[in-house]
Steps between C-alpha positions, in 0.01 A plus 500: 500500500648831388571752774347844452716808462472754780428868428815712492370839390512822697283525810186698419330485841514320834181420690559397865234343721256726681509548877167325558641145518768609747241671717285187493802288593558715807134519603408136434824319592754708691268677745290189585823303541637762737178510701492121518859486623436766762187324625696176535744672735204596723383143553484380858704204620197273464499565123876462461457201268314718248755783510757344266256411216339844516838676492603279206181590313558870567861486380389310189248772415763769550748317276239451227409867518865607471549262206193641322621855569845431354351317201279798417799735536679306226195443279500708182433487126760653268388609153776503240495616140478141378316323783411475866657348813347382828714526816431358846662366817718254302611757245382490138203260486430520128564716196325513163562692181201653324553260209479199736164596653278269296191567711377781724197470725371817662226583746452814707254516789385825658294459816253761620350480846123546490533576126647843581815497715815391309688235699779423255595335174672166454657410167569136417748433222657172392761450227572169326827414326531284183548191720160556661633602840296774666657795679280709727555873538428588866196721540646706787761693302515881519348655189346166405266657246793659318703178525214296355454750217871490416508121488174469305603765248843351432382138490209586269724701265734203451220245458311734265774489236509120517120470489473729196761293316316180593170633364663620180633146443143373524553328836301518823572697816385324817397670824515203733202271450253788492551667161661439162548772238597465134459719192150375427329440833502504878436172681374478860493196725158345563370429849526123461813488285581565138497835322249712313611745235381838382619663176682822573268708278203390715650619830326818608673591823751389764460643849551426866197469727499397866847349483441303180623548147190507277507438126172597331402356163296715264131406502526278808331578831740300716875557511715283275772425755773634725578418861632627829781748438723343763476157335596615149876520445632798303162672504669834423647345187153386392365854539801657331478268200156640427426867450184708483543571129390158382838338443792340674674773694845645464466762774490501879227417748527629855612197705359622830206289615319580822233315691276585791386217725199574717461327835189328364724320254406692187798594284506807276791520255582844361697558181605835355237606245719432198555141608137406438556374152266472204677213335628412165454404143751261343725754333832372626740542212 
């Protein structure tokens, strides 16, 4: 199995971990461990047999808290001109060049308390290399929205050139098991297996509604296909391949995808206006 080349370009940005995990480590592990140890020293002679196990448990909690604190101090993601690196307690954990990121899965969750009060946003991003190994980008990095946009933009730009060349050769571009695109049609996976196809000239619109990619066929009441955004690899590439002018695209589509998750469990995904695409006729030269 061929080893992958590591990125060696200039450092564009460094995203360290946020303070939240370190604060949680202190509040949940270190402080309870300290309290537990102190309480053990106050035991009466009658409870002397329980003192040692309680002290041991307290010291264990303190040690785990210190370990988590140190790990978060060393946790960071380094963006280079030709790729990205993930660092942790043991040094460099993994590194991938843009060209080696065969798949990108992205999901951003914004939680609002009582539908009004913003609580925070969590972005989940996973990168797969050509060997199929998945590399998770931690969601607690500083400037995570900017980091996710950088990675998605660079990865999509590289894959876009390859996908265009594949289509021009008359071959198919696969988006996991969910979607297949070629010069003549788009194919979507059926509920019980197999695929259904729709000629490109019959596709009326592609949009995102309630966390799902929706492909609407002209003259049909129900949607043709799509799926959950988080389960479709390279979803930004799919959107960028298609433009609003009725042809395969050559321009850019904003890669930033946001989602609001209500406490009742209803998801609302929000794209920039220009990313709601009226899709394509088969005019790929």
